Backbone as CSV, one residue per row, in Angstrom:
resi,resn,N_x,N_y,N_z,CA_x,CA_y,CA_z,C_x,C_y,C_z
1,MET,30.157,-17.810,-41.938,28.727,-18.050,-42.172,27.980,-18.060,-40.840
2,ILE,26.870,-17.340,-40.763,26.117,-17.248,-39.516,25.338,-18.532,-39.276
3,ASP,25.431,-19.020,-38.055,24.730,-20.251,-37.697,23.217,-20.064,-37.829
4,ARG,22.545,-21.056,-38.443,21.103,-20.973,-38.664,20.332,-20.861,-37.355
5,LYS,20.793,-21.592,-36.327,20.115,-21.562,-35.028,20.175,-20.166,-34.412
6,VAL,21.321,-19.485,-34.638,21.481,-18.128,-34.107,20.481,-17.194,-34.782
7,LEU,20.313,-17.338,-36.114,19.365,-16.511,-36.850,17.938,-16.743,-36.383
8,VAL,17.600,-18.028,-36.194,16.246,-18.356,-35.730,15.996,-17.769,-34.349
9,SER,16.987,-17.898,-33.454,16.852,-17.362,-32.093,16.678,-15.853,-32.112
10,ALA,17.445,-15.189,-32.979,17.351,-13.729,-33.075,15.990,-13.307,-33.603
11,PHE,15.505,-14.048,-34.618,14.196,-13.739,-35.184,13.098,-13.881,-34.144
12,LEU,13.137,-14.975,-33.376,12.139,-15.203,-32.337,12.198,-14.123,-31.265
13,ALA,13.412,-13.685,-30.933,13.573,-12.641,-29.917,12.947,-11.326,-30.386
14,ILE,13.150,-11.003,-31.688,12.567,-9.780,-32.249,11.048,-9.858,-32.233
15,CYS,10.505,-11.026,-32.636,9.051,-11.216,-32.634,8.491,-11.059,-31.228
16,ALA,9.183,-11.646,-30.245,8.719,-11.567,-28.854,8.706,-10.128,-28.378
17,SER,9.749,-9.366,-28.747,9.819,-7.972,-28.292,8.696,-7.131,-28.869
18,LEU,8.273,-7.444,-30.098,7.198,-6.684,-30.722,5.841,-6.984,-30.110
19,LEU,5.727,-8.116,-29.421,4.458,-8.486,-28.801,4.414,-8.114,-27.328
20,MET,5.504,-7.551,-26.816,5.572,-7.232,-25.400,5.360,-5.739,-25.160
21,ALA,4.748,-5.444,-24.034,4.668,-4.081,-23.498,4.128,-3.051,-24.477
22,HIS,2.971,-3.331,-25.077,2.327,-2.334,-25.925,1.960,-1.112,-25.095
23,GLU,2.188,0.047,-25.666,1.806,1.280,-24.995,0.354,1.640,-25.314
24,TRP,-0.244,0.937,-26.263,-1.630,1.184,-26.652,-1.837,2.641,-27.052
25,THR,-1.015,3.124,-27.953,-1.216,4.467,-28.504,-1.977,4.352,-29.819
26,GLY,-2.682,5.383,-30.172,-3.355,5.406,-31.467,-4.869,5.433,-31.406
27,ILE,-5.457,5.300,-30.218,-6.919,5.343,-30.115,-7.349,6.796,-29.956
28,GLU,-7.981,7.327,-30.950,-8.381,8.733,-30.914,-9.892,8.847,-30.670
29,PRO,-10.316,9.754,-29.782,-11.754,9.936,-29.509,-12.583,10.186,-30.762
30,ALA,-11.998,10.869,-31.735,-12.745,11.184,-32.958,-13.085,9.936,-33.762
31,SER,-12.379,8.843,-33.505,-12.606,7.609,-34.258,-13.632,6.704,-33.597
32,ARG,-14.223,7.153,-32.476,-15.194,6.304,-31.782,-16.493,6.247,-32.577
33,ILE,-17.020,5.042,-32.777,-18.273,4.905,-33.512,-19.347,4.204,-32.688
34,GLY,-19.038,3.817,-31.463,-20.063,3.187,-30.630,-19.525,2.802,-29.270
35,GLY,-20.446,2.521,-28.358,-20.039,2.105,-27.016,-19.521,3.249,-26.184
36,ARG,-18.935,2.912,-25.045,-18.378,3.924,-24.146,-17.078,4.497,-24.699
37,MET,-16.709,5.662,-24.192,-15.433,6.261,-24.554,-14.312,5.464,-23.897
38,ALA,-13.268,5.207,-24.637,-12.100,4.505,-24.097,-10.903,5.439,-24.181
39,SER,-9.740,4.947,-23.796,-8.504,5.705,-23.934,-7.361,4.718,-23.867
40,CYS,-6.203,5.161,-24.311,-5.032,4.287,-24.216,-4.709,3.998,-22.753
41,GLY,-4.859,5.028,-21.902,-4.585,4.828,-20.485,-5.496,3.788,-19.869
42,TYR,-6.739,3.767,-20.326,-7.708,2.816,-19.789,-7.315,1.379,-20.108
43,MET,-6.563,1.164,-21.180,-6.165,-0.181,-21.583,-4.873,-0.635,-20.913
44,ARG,-4.132,0.307,-20.381,-2.804,0.012,-19.860,-2.863,-0.872,-18.615
45,GLY,-2.042,-1.926,-18.598,-1.967,-2.802,-17.438,-3.172,-3.703,-17.263
46,LYS,-3.937,-3.930,-18.335,-5.128,-4.773,-18.252,-5.080,-5.863,-19.316
47,VAL,-5.871,-6.903,-19.109,-6.062,-7.917,-20.145,-6.948,-7.285,-21.217
48,VAL,-6.560,-7.421,-22.467,-7.279,-6.766,-23.563,-7.764,-7.807,-24.575
49,LEU,-9.051,-7.743,-24.883,-9.640,-8.545,-25.948,-10.040,-7.599,-27.067
50,LEU,-9.401,-7.736,-28.225,-9.718,-6.909,-29.383,-10.550,-7.733,-30.365
51,ASP,-11.701,-7.206,-30.716,-12.556,-7.838,-31.712,-12.424,-7.043,-33.006
52,CYS,-11.637,-7.552,-33.930,-11.356,-6.841,-35.177,-12.218,-7.407,-36.294
53,ARG,-13.066,-6.566,-36.845,-13.980,-7.006,-37.898,-14.546,-5.802,-38.625
54,ASP,-15.261,-6.075,-39.703,-16.023,-5.031,-40.385,-17.391,-4.981,-39.717
55,TYR,-17.562,-4.044,-38.804,-18.805,-3.967,-38.030,-20.004,-3.594,-38.895
56,SER,-19.761,-3.046,-40.075,-20.887,-2.688,-40.946,-21.505,-3.920,-41.591
57,LYS,-20.786,-5.037,-41.576,-21.283,-6.272,-42.179,-21.577,-7.350,-41.141
58,SER,-21.443,-7.003,-39.886,-21.584,-8.022,-38.836,-23.027,-8.465,-38.657
59,GLY,-23.971,-7.528,-38.876,-25.375,-7.868,-38.708,-25.703,-8.351,-37.312
60,GLY,-24.902,-7.957,-36.347,-25.154,-8.377,-34.968,-24.581,-9.735,-34.619
61,HIS,-23.958,-10.413,-35.594,-23.434,-11.751,-35.343,-22.370,-11.734,-34.244
62,ASN,-22.593,-12.495,-33.206,-21.675,-12.642,-32.069,-21.570,-11.396,-31.191
63,LEU,-22.194,-10.301,-31.576,-22.086,-9.091,-30.773,-22.774,-9.267,-29.422
64,ALA,-23.880,-10.000,-29.397,-24.572,-10.253,-28.133,-23.691,-11.062,-27.197
65,GLU,-22.957,-12.049,-27.759,-22.063,-12.874,-26.940,-20.897,-12.045,-26.409
66,LEU,-20.374,-11.165,-27.265,-19.288,-10.283,-26.826,-19.769,-9.334,-25.733
67,GLN,-20.982,-8.821,-25.879,-21.546,-7.938,-24.865,-21.670,-8.650,-23.531
68,LYS,-22.032,-9.931,-23.547,-22.136,-10.716,-22.313,-20.778,-10.846,-21.637
69,ILE,-19.729,-11.054,-22.447,-18.368,-11.133,-21.896,-17.997,-9.813,-21.244
70,TRP,-18.348,-8.710,-21.922,-18.061,-7.380,-21.377,-18.791,-7.162,-20.053
71,GLU,-20.058,-7.534,-20.001,-20.835,-7.373,-18.771,-20.252,-8.206,-17.636
72,SER,-19.712,-9.371,-17.962,-19.160,-10.273,-16.942,-17.851,-9.752,-16.359
73,TYR,-17.028,-9.114,-17.199,-15.665,-8.796,-16.779,-15.356,-7.294,-16.693
74,LYS,-16.325,-6.419,-16.997,-15.993,-4.996,-17.094,-15.544,-4.368,-15.781
75,SER,-15.883,-4.993,-14.648,-15.421,-4.447,-13.366,-14.037,-4.968,-13.003
76,LYS,-13.460,-5.795,-13.862,-12.148,-6.383,-13.623,-11.069,-5.630,-14.407
77,PRO,-9.807,-6.003,-14.232,-8.743,-5.383,-15.041,-8.804,-5.921,-16.469
78,PHE,-9.826,-5.515,-17.195,-10.118,-6.073,-18.510,-10.696,-5.003,-19.419
79,VAL,-10.322,-5.057,-20.689,-10.872,-4.162,-21.696,-11.289,-4.989,-22.901
80,LEU,-12.516,-4.768,-23.360,-12.980,-5.326,-24.625,-13.111,-4.154,-25.584
81,LEU,-12.382,-4.204,-26.664,-12.375,-3.105,-27.626,-12.725,-3.641,-29.006
82,GLY,-13.730,-3.036,-29.637,-14.062,-3.380,-31.007,-13.256,-2.521,-31.956
83,ALA,-12.676,-3.130,-32.979,-11.913,-2.392,-33.983,-12.572,-2.580,-35.337
84,HIS,-13.224,-1.536,-35.810,-13.897,-1.563,-37.110,-12.828,-1.353,-38.174
85,ILE,-12.541,-2.382,-38.976,-11.385,-2.328,-39.868,-11.749,-2.096,-41.324
86,SER,-13.014,-1.783,-41.604,-13.409,-1.498,-42.978,-12.883,-0.135,-43.397
87,SER,-12.588,-0.003,-44.688,-12.115,1.287,-45.193,-13.287,2.164,-45.636
88,GLY,-14.502,1.615,-45.566,-15.684,2.347,-45.985,-16.261,3.216,-44.896
89,GLU,-17.503,3.676,-45.085,-18.168,4.527,-44.116,-18.523,3.725,-42.866
90,SER,-18.581,4.425,-41.722,-18.869,3.749,-40.462,-20.328,3.895,-40.045
91,GLY,-21.155,4.515,-40.888,-22.560,4.731,-40.537,-23.315,3.440,-40.304
92,GLU,-23.149,2.474,-41.198,-23.827,1.191,-41.046,-23.296,0.439,-39.834
93,ALA,-21.990,0.586,-39.566,-21.396,-0.044,-38.390,-22.017,0.515,-37.123
94,ALA,-22.162,1.834,-37.054,-22.776,2.469,-35.887,-24.210,1.989,-35.699
95,LYS,-24.935,1.807,-36.791,-26.317,1.317,-36.726,-26.360,-0.085,-36.131
96,ASN,-25.457,-0.963,-36.585,-25.409,-2.328,-36.049,-25.074,-2.332,-34.560
97,ILE,-24.175,-1.443,-34.177,-23.754,-1.368,-32.783,-24.919,-0.928,-31.892
98,VAL,-25.645,0.080,-32.345,-26.798,0.582,-31.580,-27.876,-0.489,-31.482
99,GLU,-28.185,-1.129,-32.611,-29.236,-2.153,-32.622,-28.878,-3.361,-31.767
100,SER,-27.595,-3.655,-31.655,-27.153,-4.801,-30.853,-26.947,-4.435,-29.386
101,ARG,-27.139,-3.132,-29.061,-26.985,-2.633,-27.686,-25.590,-2.894,-27.134
102,VAL,-24.605,-2.756,-27.986,-23.216,-2.908,-27.574,-22.801,-1.697,-26.751
103,SER,-22.206,-1.921,-25.580,-21.768,-0.797,-24.742,-20.259,-0.764,-24.549
104,TYR,-19.555,-1.761,-25.083,-18.090,-1.687,-25.008,-17.599,-0.753,-26.123
105,PRO,-16.416,-0.166,-25.962,-15.949,0.818,-26.947,-15.666,0.179,-28.307
106,VAL,-16.080,0.852,-29.355,-15.777,0.421,-30.725,-15.188,1.612,-31.472
107,TYR,-14.063,1.395,-32.116,-13.373,2.462,-32.837,-13.073,2.037,-34.270
108,SER,-12.971,3.015,-35.144,-12.483,2.757,-36.499,-11.085,3.344,-36.617
109,ASN,-10.285,2.779,-37.504,-8.907,3.266,-37.697,-8.167,3.367,-36.371
110,VAL,-8.146,2.258,-35.644,-7.556,2.269,-34.306,-6.093,2.675,-34.340
111,GLY,-5.302,2.123,-35.263,-3.908,2.547,-35.411,-3.051,2.292,-34.199
112,LEU,-3.185,1.129,-33.564,-2.381,0.832,-32.376,-0.905,0.720,-32.723
113,LYS,-0.083,1.153,-31.785,1.364,1.043,-31.960,1.970,0.363,-30.738
114,ASP,3.131,-0.292,-30.940,3.791,-0.944,-29.814,4.735,0.044,-29.136
115,SER,5.481,-0.443,-28.136,6.327,0.444,-27.337,7.481,1.035,-28.137
116,SER,7.763,0.467,-29.327,8.828,0.998,-30.181,8.289,1.932,-31.253
117,GLY,6.971,2.164,-31.235,6.365,3.037,-32.227,5.992,2.337,-33.512
118,ASN,6.114,1.006,-33.531,5.754,0.243,-34.725,4.254,-0.036,-34.745
119,ASP,3.667,-0.049,-35.934,2.250,-0.371,-36.070,1.996,-1.808,-35.641
120,VAL,0.921,-2.009,-34.865,0.495,-3.351,-34.479,-0.536,-3.809,-35.508
121,VAL,-0.162,-4.785,-36.317,-1.053,-5.265,-37.371,-2.185,-6.076,-36.744
122,LEU,-3.408,-5.623,-36.973,-4.572,-6.293,-36.419,-5.384,-6.919,-37.550
123,LYS,-5.211,-8.208,-37.726,-5.965,-8.925,-38.751,-7.368,-9.209,-38.227
124,PRO,-8.337,-9.410,-39.121,-9.699,-9.748,-38.681,-9.695,-10.961,-37.770
125,GLY,-10.432,-10.870,-36.672,-10.484,-11.959,-35.713,-10.403,-11.441,-34.292
126,LEU,-10.198,-12.338,-33.361,-10.099,-12.007,-31.943,-8.644,-12.074,-31.502
127,HIS,-8.211,-11.031,-30.802,-6.847,-10.967,-30.286,-6.927,-10.793,-28.772
128,VAL,-6.203,-11.608,-28.025,-6.171,-11.481,-26.565,-4.736,-11.173,-26.142
129,PHE,-4.575,-10.105,-25.343,-3.266,-9.706,-24.837,-3.286,-9.732,-23.307
130,ASP,-2.159,-10.120,-22.698,-2.075,-10.049,-21.243,-1.680,-8.633,-20.837
131,ILE,-1.438,-8.399,-19.538,-1.202,-7.028,-19.075,0.096,-6.431,-19.604
132,THR,1.054,-7.273,-20.016,2.309,-6.755,-20.545,2.239,-6.508,-22.040
133,GLY,1.079,-6.804,-22.663,0.947,-6.621,-24.096,1.332,-7.847,-24.899
134,ARG,1.594,-8.965,-24.219,1.952,-10.195,-24.916,0.698,-10.852,-25.485
135,ARG,0.747,-11.204,-26.752,-0.422,-11.811,-27.386,-0.580,-13.251,-26.915
136,LEU,-1.752,-13.544,-26.346,-2.040,-14.879,-25.836,-2.840,-15.716,-26.821
137,TYR,-3.595,-15.026,-27.684,-4.475,-15.766,-28.602,-4.789,-14.925,-29.822
138,TYR,-4.876,-15.606,-30.967,-5.428,-14.985,-32.172,-6.226,-16.049,-32.918
139,GLY,-7.463,-15.735,-33.263,-8.301,-16.685,-33.976,-9.734,-16.187,-34.040
140,ASN,-10.647,-17.082,-34.342,-12.054,-16.703,-34.487,-12.980,-17.448,-33.532
141,ASP,-12.412,-18.245,-32.635,-13.214,-19.032,-31.713,-13.486,-18.216,-30.444
142,LEU,-14.699,-17.706,-30.311,-15.045,-16.843,-29.184,-14.959,-17.589,-27.854
143,ARG,-15.388,-18.837,-27.843,-15.318,-19.628,-26.607,-13.871,-19.825,-26.157
144,GLN,-13.005,-20.096,-27.120,-11.599,-20.286,-26.792,-10.975,-18.992,-26.283
145,ALA,-11.305,-17.883,-26.931,-10.783,-16.583,-26.497,-11.242,-16.269,-25.074
146,GLN,-12.521,-16.515,-24.796,-13.049,-16.261,-23.456,-12.375,-17.167,-22.428
147,GLY,-12.084,-18.411,-22.835,-11.410,-19.334,-21.932,-10.009,-18.896,-21.565
148,ILE,-9.412,-18.068,-22.410,-8.079,-17.529,-22.137,-8.173,-16.236,-21.332
149,VAL,-9.194,-15.440,-21.622,-9.383,-14.152,-20.940,-9.581,-14.346,-19.440
150,GLY,-10.457,-15.296,-19.053,-10.771,-15.499,-17.634,-9.547,-15.742,-16.767
151,PRO,-8.736,-16.771,-17.072,-7.526,-17.024,-16.274,-6.533,-15.865,-16.315
152,ALA,-6.453,-15.176,-17.462,-5.517,-14.053,-17.578,-5.916,-12.910,-16.647
153,ILE,-7.219,-12.659,-16.526,-7.709,-11.626,-15.607,-7.405,-12.010,-14.169
154,PHE,-7.650,-13.270,-13.830,-7.384,-13.737,-12.469,-5.898,-13.606,-12.142
155,ALA,-5.049,-13.877,-13.146,-3.604,-13.811,-12.927,-3.121,-12.393,-12.660
156,VAL,-3.877,-11.392,-13.126,-3.518,-10.004,-12.822,-3.638,-9.771,-11.323
157,ARG,-4.715,-10.299,-10.727,-4.949,-10.126,-9.297,-4.006,-10.997,-8.475
158,ILE,-3.975,-12.283,-8.831,-3.160,-13.233,-8.073,-2.386,-14.101,-9.056
159,PRO,-1.140,-13.751,-9.363,-0.343,-14.576,-10.278,-0.328,-16.042,-9.820
160,SER,-0.375,-16.939,-10.793,-0.540,-18.360,-10.469,0.757,-19.135,-10.337
161,SER,1.888,-18.498,-10.653,3.165,-19.204,-10.548,4.249,-18.218,-10.120
162,VAL,5.371,-18.749,-9.678,6.485,-17.901,-9.246,6.983,-17.048,-10.412
163,ARG,7.114,-17.658,-11.584,7.587,-16.914,-12.751,6.595,-15.815,-13.131
164,GLN,5.308,-16.102,-13.000,4.292,-15.106,-13.325,4.331,-13.940,-12.338
165,TRP,4.602,-14.251,-11.069,4.783,-13.194,-10.072,5.929,-12.280,-10.505
166,LYS,7.040,-12.891,-10.918,8.206,-12.101,-11.316,7.907,-11.252,-12.548
167,GLU,7.280,-11.859,-13.558,6.961,-11.108,-14.772,6.044,-9.922,-14.469
168,THR,5.049,-10.158,-13.616,4.108,-9.094,-13.265,4.788,-7.983,-12.476
169,LEU,5.607,-8.378,-11.503,6.329,-7.386,-10.702,7.279,-6.559,-11.559
170,ASP,8.030,-7.233,-12.423,8.988,-6.523,-13.276,8.277,-5.526,-14.186
171,TYR,7.128,-5.956,-14.740,6.375,-5.059,-15.626,5.819,-3.872,-14.852
172,GLU,5.219,-4.123,-13.687,4.605,-3.036,-12.928,5.640,-2.074,-12.374
173,ILE,6.784,-2.584,-11.959,7.847,-1.698,-11.474,8.318,-0.777,-12.596
174,ALA,8.389,-1.320,-13.810,8.863,-0.533,-14.950,7.814,0.414,-15.493
175,LYS,6.524,0.032,-15.406,5.483,0.795,-16.086,4.405,1.360,-15.166
176,LEU,4.128,0.678,-14.049,2.988,1.058,-13.204,3.421,1.113,-11.736
177,PRO,4.117,2.171,-11.335,4.670,2.231,-9.974,3.629,2.159,-8.866
178,GLY,2.462,2.770,-9.073,1.420,2.700,-8.048,0.925,1.283,-7.854
179,SER,0.718,0.571,-8.958,0.302,-0.828,-8.891,1.412,-1.685,-8.296
180,ALA,2.659,-1.362,-8.640,3.793,-2.113,-8.100,3.882,-1.952,-6.586
181,TYR,3.624,-0.738,-6.097,3.625,-0.497,-4.647,2.630,-1.425,-3.962
182,LEU,1.404,-1.492,-4.510,0.374,-2.351,-3.923,0.737,-3.828,-4.066
183,ARG,1.358,-4.186,-5.195,1.748,-5.577,-5.438,2.823,-6.020,-4.440
184,ILE,3.839,-5.185,-4.247,4.912,-5.545,-3.318,4.389,-5.554,-1.890
185,ARG,3.492,-4.634,-1.576,2.880,-4.627,-0.240,2.148,-5.945,0.012
186,ASP,1.429,-6.411,-1.016,0.725,-7.687,-0.906,1.713,-8.840,-0.815
187,LEU,2.784,-8.760,-1.603,3.780,-9.832,-1.606,4.415,-10.018,-0.235
188,ARG,4.599,-8.918,0.507,5.245,-9.003,1.821,4.405,-9.794,2.820
189,THR,3.107,-9.972,2.521,2.253,-10.791,3.396,2.119,-12.220,2.872
190,ARG,2.615,-12.459,1.655,2.549,-13.787,1.047,3.875,-14.493,1.260
191,LYS,4.082,-15.001,2.473,5.368,-15.595,2.830,5.734,-16.779,1.945
192,ASP,4.709,-17.552,1.512,4.993,-18.716,0.663,5.542,-18.286,-0.688
193,VAL,4.945,-17.243,-1.265,5.401,-16.747,-2.564,6.766,-16.092,-2.430
194,LEU,6.941,-15.314,-1.375,8.209,-14.629,-1.148,9.347,-15.636,-1.002
195,LYS,9.074,-16.711,-0.297,10.084,-17.761,-0.100,10.417,-18.431,-1.432
196,ALA,9.389,-18.707,-2.238,9.606,-19.350,-3.536,10.366,-18.422,-4.488
197,LEU,10.022,-17.129,-4.464,10.732,-16.163,-5.294,12.199,-16.056,-4.895
198,ALA,12.450,-16.026,-3.589,13.818,-15.916,-3.081,14.654,-17.129,-3.484
199,ALA,13.996,-18.290,-3.561,14.710,-19.515,-3.934,15.049,-19.540,-5.418
200,GLU,14.116,-19.040,-6.254,14.305,-19.120,-7.704,14.929,-17.863,-8.295
201,PHE,14.611,-16.699,-7.716,15.129,-15.431,-8.238,15.669,-14.566,-7.101
202,PRO,16.721,-15.024,-6.420,17.226,-14.295,-5.241,17.653,-12.864,-5.530
203,ASP,18.291,-12.626,-6.685,18.742,-11.270,-7.017,17.552,-10.337,-7.228
204,SER,16.490,-10.865,-7.839,15.300,-10.048,-8.075,14.645,-9.633,-6.768
205,VAL,14.578,-10.568,-5.824,13.962,-10.264,-4.531,14.732,-9.154,-3.822
206,LYS,16.050,-9.172,-3.945,16.864,-8.100,-3.354,16.519,-6.749,-3.993
207,GLU,16.306,-6.766,-5.317,15.939,-5.538,-6.017,14.551,-5.062,-5.603
208,TYR,13.633,-6.010,-5.392,12.275,-5.643,-4.964,12.314,-4.954,-3.596
209,ALA,13.217,-5.418,-2.733,13.355,-4.810,-1.406,13.828,-3.358,-1.536
210,LYS,14.759,-3.113,-2.464,15.240,-1.751,-2.697,14.125,-0.869,-3.258
211,VAL,13.376,-1.447,-4.197,12.259,-0.709,-4.799,11.233,-0.351,-3.733
212,TRP,10.913,-1.313,-2.870,9.931,-1.094,-1.806,10.365,0.035,-0.890
213,ASN,11.644,0.038,-0.503,12.157,1.100,0.370,12.078,2.457,-0.325
214,GLY,12.337,2.456,-1.643,12.234,3.702,-2.402,10.804,4.194,-2.474
215,TYR,9.858,3.281,-2.679,8.443,3.660,-2.726,7.977,4.229,-1.395
216,ARG,8.374,3.586,-0.311,7.954,4.029,1.028,8.489,5.426,1.336
217,ALA,9.603,5.786,0.709,10.206,7.102,0.958,9.644,8.179,0.026
218,SER,8.819,7.757,-0.916,8.284,8.702,-1.903,6.814,8.993,-1.635
219,GLN,6.511,10.205,-1.218,5.118,10.590,-0.990,4.318,10.559,-2.288
220,GLU,4.996,10.821,-3.406,4.320,10.825,-4.706,3.839,9.412,-5.063
221,ILE,4.692,8.418,-4.841,4.313,7.032,-5.152,3.203,6.559,-4.210
222,ILE,3.290,6.934,-2.951,2.244,6.553,-1.993,0.911,7.180,-2.398
223,LYS,0.954,8.439,-2.837,-0.263,9.114,-3.278,-0.821,8.446,-4.535
224,LEU,0.073,8.071,-5.452,-0.357,7.384,-6.667,-1.004,6.045,-6.320
225,ALA,-0.413,5.340,-5.366,-0.966,4.040,-4.957,-2.374,4.204,-4.389
226,LYS,-2.603,5.291,-3.652,-3.944,5.548,-3.099,-4.940,5.818,-4.219
227,LEU,-4.492,6.539,-5.266,-5.354,6.793,-6.415,-5.693,5.485,-7.133
228,VAL,-4.677,4.646,-7.338,-4.884,3.347,-8.001,-5.856,2.491,-7.204
229,GLU,-5.675,2.488,-5.886,-6.538,1.677,-5.029,-7.976,2.186,-5.067
230,MET,-8.141,3.513,-5.079,-9.484,4.088,-5.152,-10.147,3.731,-6.483
231,ALA,-9.394,3.823,-7.575,-9.943,3.505,-8.894,-10.379,2.052,-8.957
232,ARG,-9.592,1.168,-8.371,-9.953,-0.251,-8.375,-11.205,-0.496,-7.545
233,LEU,-11.305,0.164,-6.409,-12.466,-0.014,-5.541,-13.734,0.470,-6.231
234,VAL,-13.655,1.632,-6.869,-14.820,2.183,-7.567,-15.208,1.283,-8.734
235,LYS,-14.207,0.812,-9.472,-14.478,-0.038,-10.631,-15.075,-1.372,-10.204
236,ASP,-14.696,-1.848,-9.027,-15.198,-3.132,-8.512,-16.327,-2.938,-7.506
237,ARG,-17.015,-1.800,-7.584,-17.984,-1.457,-6.546,-19.081,-2.499,-6.380
238,ASP,-19.427,-3.231,-7.467,-20.491,-4.226,-7.346,-20.040,-5.455,-6.562
239,LYS,-18.730,-5.549,-6.295,-18.203,-6.695,-5.562,-17.683,-6.302,-4.184
240,SER,-17.796,-5.033,-3.851,-17.200,-4.566,-2.597,-18.285,-4.192,-1.600
241,SER,-17.928,-3.333,-0.672,-18.809,-3.034,0.450,-20.047,-2.239,0.038
242,ALA,-21.044,-2.252,0.906,-22.282,-1.504,0.655,-21.986,-0.012,0.542
243,LYS,-21.020,0.472,1.303,-20.679,1.891,1.268,-20.178,2.289,-0.116
244,SER,-19.304,1.460,-0.716,-18.764,1.803,-2.031,-19.822,1.663,-3.116
245,LYS,-20.842,0.833,-2.893,-21.914,0.693,-3.878,-22.711,1.990,-4.017
246,ARG,-22.752,2.780,-2.932,-23.578,3.983,-2.927,-22.831,5.220,-3.429
247,ILE,-21.592,5.066,-3.827,-20.816,6.223,-4.249,-21.426,6.834,-5.506
248,THR,-21.438,8.147,-5.569,-22.029,8.863,-6.700,-20.941,9.396,-7.624
249,ALA,-21.349,9.820,-8.808,-20.401,10.377,-9.761,-19.746,11.636,-9.215
250,SER,-20.517,12.474,-8.516,-19.956,13.715,-7.958,-18.942,13.408,-6.861
251,GLN,-19.186,12.356,-6.077,-18.234,11.961,-5.040,-16.937,11.455,-5.654
252,ILE,-17.055,10.742,-6.759,-15.851,10.271,-7.449,-15.024,11.470,-7.905
253,SER,-15.704,12.474,-8.459,-15.008,13.672,-8.935,-14.310,14.402,-7.799
254,SER,-15.012,14.570,-6.670,-14.436,15.319,-5.554,-13.265,14.573,-4.918
255,ARG,-13.376,13.246,-4.824,-12.301,12.458,-4.220,-11.080,12.371,-5.117
256,SER,-11.313,12.337,-6.420,-10.179,12.204,-7.340,-9.463,13.532,-7.562
257,ALA,-10.130,14.647,-7.254,-9.543,15.972,-7.493,-8.233,16.157,-6.728
258,ARG,-8.135,15.532,-5.563,-6.924,15.695,-4.743,-5.691,15.047,-5.387
259,TYR,-5.902,14.232,-6.419,-4.782,13.536,-7.059,-4.411,14.141,-8.411
260,GLU,-5.081,15.236,-8.802,-4.821,15.862,-10.097,-3.359,16.263,-10.258
261,ILE,-2.720,16.609,-9.144,-1.328,17.071,-9.206,-0.390,16.009,-9.771
262,LEU,-0.793,14.739,-9.678,0.052,13.652,-10.189,0.238,13.744,-11.701
263,LYS,-0.690,14.404,-12.384,-0.582,14.548,-13.839,0.575,15.450,-14.240
264,THR,1.089,16.227,-13.280,2.196,17.148,-13.571,3.523,16.625,-13.028
265,SER,3.558,15.378,-12.622,4.783,14.781,-12.081,5.898,14.798,-13.126
266,GLU,7.144,14.841,-12.637,8.299,14.764,-13.533,8.578,13.313,-13.940
267,ASN,7.941,12.371,-13.238,8.107,10.956,-13.553,7.042,10.562,-14.584
268,PRO,7.437,10.245,-15.821,6.443,9.935,-16.868,5.580,8.722,-16.546
269,PHE,6.119,7.762,-15.781,5.334,6.581,-15.426,4.252,6.917,-14.400
270,VAL,4.559,7.864,-13.516,3.554,8.327,-12.560,2.424,9.027,-13.306
271,VAL,2.792,9.874,-14.246,1.790,10.596,-15.056,0.913,9.610,-15.816
272,GLN,1.543,8.603,-16.441,0.802,7.649,-17.250,-0.161,6.823,-16.407
273,GLU,0.310,6.354,-15.246,-0.583,5.533,-14.433,-1.675,6.371,-13.784
274,ALA,-1.364,7.614,-13.467,-2.408,8.499,-12.940,-3.503,8.672,-13.988
275,LYS,-3.104,8.876,-15.239,-4.081,9.004,-16.324,-4.874,7.715,-16.498
276,ASN,-4.205,6.592,-16.331,-4.860,5.293,-16.401,-5.963,5.194,-15.350
277,SER,-5.644,5.557,-14.116,-6.625,5.493,-13.024,-7.763,6.484,-13.232
278,PHE,-7.436,7.689,-13.705,-8.485,8.671,-13.986,-9.411,8.176,-15.097
279,ALA,-8.850,7.441,-16.067,-9.676,6.869,-17.134,-10.637,5.841,-16.550
280,ASP,-10.153,5.032,-15.597,-11.022,4.068,-14.914,-12.146,4.790,-14.179
281,LEU,-11.801,5.876,-13.503,-12.796,6.627,-12.736,-13.831,7.275,-13.645
282,GLU,-13.385,7.805,-14.790,-14.317,8.403,-15.746,-15.273,7.352,-16.289
283,PHE,-14.744,6.165,-16.550,-15.598,5.087,-17.050,-16.623,4.706,-15.979
284,ALA,-16.171,4.605,-14.729,-17.089,4.260,-13.629,-18.189,5.312,-13.486
285,LYS,-17.834,6.591,-13.640,-18.815,7.660,-13.565,-19.858,7.514,-14.673
286,ALA,-19.408,7.139,-15.861,-20.328,6.937,-16.985,-21.271,5.775,-16.698
287,GLU,-20.745,4.727,-16.073,-21.575,3.568,-15.733,-22.628,3.928,-14.676
288,ILE,-22.217,4.724,-13.690,-23.144,5.147,-12.640,-24.273,6.001,-13.233
289,GLY,-23.916,6.791,-14.242,-24.883,7.692,-14.841,-25.829,7.040,-15.808
290,LYS,-25.642,5.753,-16.091,-26.529,5.062,-17.063,-27.938,4.949,-16.549
């Protein structure tokens, strides 16, 4: 007879795996009914707030508050995505979105899938995911959701604990090599964190050193890291130098053209993160053109 505790542990492990590392597949441009154009790449490696509702019946309720959250965090590693879950026509939903001046992306029939290809069930309400795709919150309290989003965004930039540093590094090494290069480069200057990591996860730190040496020897990874850094700078232009504030859409296009070759890499993670950064740049160009 199988031990009950073993069954419970196995069940919890399966549930945890389904909530981890979403690839964010299933968002099709044809399903967009309002706001800016989004993409799966644009959501990758970011904190995600999904607002799942019947937008045709919302009547603008809470949309102004959601728009304020979007305006506050859109230059950060954050995505606010509306998911119109009604099976009816989206015409009334589009009307509500326009009247409420919503500029974050809203899609119908989102059809998100996890890293195993399983459908991600999105019930009506607010869903908050961290950068690894782990669900942090589900409910209807907008204030509570926002209270979770803020710290989660900050943790992307500067992890708040040794374990969080490890989780972020492990995820980025596996999924976002350009971001991992920048993260490890930053870690090498954070002697306090490096010392704490070495004390708690000595084997991992040894692996990070090997990864770092491999990145430094790869011109492709270094080039990808430069693309990632440029995308972050452009996306955060309102918080950076006066020079970056003056960048134009045409300059973004000309500067990013030199990295197009990364889309043809034999490394699928390089291709995916390059597409992610290009999605950020396209969004920034759209914002500049407003």
